[in-house]
N, C-alpha and C positions, 0 to 999 in steps of 0.2 A: 496205564501209568506212564507218565513222562518223567524222566529223571536224567541226571547228568551222565554223559558217556565220556567222550573225549573231545572237549571243545577246542583244543589247540588254542589258537589266538583269536578265534571268532567270538564275538560277544555272545554270551549265552542267551541273553534276552532275545536276540535276533533268531537264534536257533529255536527257542521255545515258541516264539511268535509264528514262525513258519510251520512248525509242527501242529500247533493249535489251530491254525487256519485250515489245515487239512482235516481236522477233526470236527469242524463245524457241521452241525446237522446229523452227526453220528448219534445213534440211539443207544449205544453202549455207554455205560458210565465210565468216566476216566477222571484222573486227577493228576496234578503236577506236584511232585515232591522233588525238589532240586537235589537234596542230599541223597545220593544213591543208596547208601546203607539204610537210611530211614525209609526210602521208597520200598526196598526189598522187605524190610521189617513190616511195614504196613501191609504189603501184599500177603505175607505169611500169616499175619494176625487175622486178616479177613478171610483167608482160605478155610473152607469147611471140608469135612470128609467127602471124598469124591471129586474135589476141585483139583485143578492143576495150576501151579504157579510156574510160569515160563519166564526166565530172566534172559533177555537177549541183549546183544550189542557188544558185550565184552568177551564172550566165549571163554577160551582158555588163557586169556591175557594174564600176565602177572604184574603189569603196570598200566597206569592210565596217564595220558598226556593232558595236562591242564596248563594252558599257556605254553611256556617253554620248559616246564618242569615235569619230570616223570615221577609219578607217585605210585608207591607199591600198592597193588590192588589185585584181589582175586575174588570174583563173584562166588566161586565155589567155596572158598574159605569163609567168606562173609555169611553165606547161606548156612553152612554147617554151624558156625558160631551162633547165629541167630536162632536156629532150630534148637540148639542146646539151651540157649538162654530162655527161649519162650517155653520150652517144655519143662524147665525147672521152676518157672514162676507160676 
């Protein structure tokens, strides 16, 4: 799964193009979902008993830098919210 991390001022399309070039020929299925929350949600929805969903990149950060702006963000909090949301639906 490719999704937004902290692009700072680098154009995101360039980042994705470089990452996708490195995935060419890979036999594992992957997809690009630019909205990080939606990407995590998709991964959680696709997971089956015995699967592991590993969310990397943001670790214990409490903010993300997008452009010159710091945006409140916690992968942990988003995952807990999504698990709660998905288990109640």
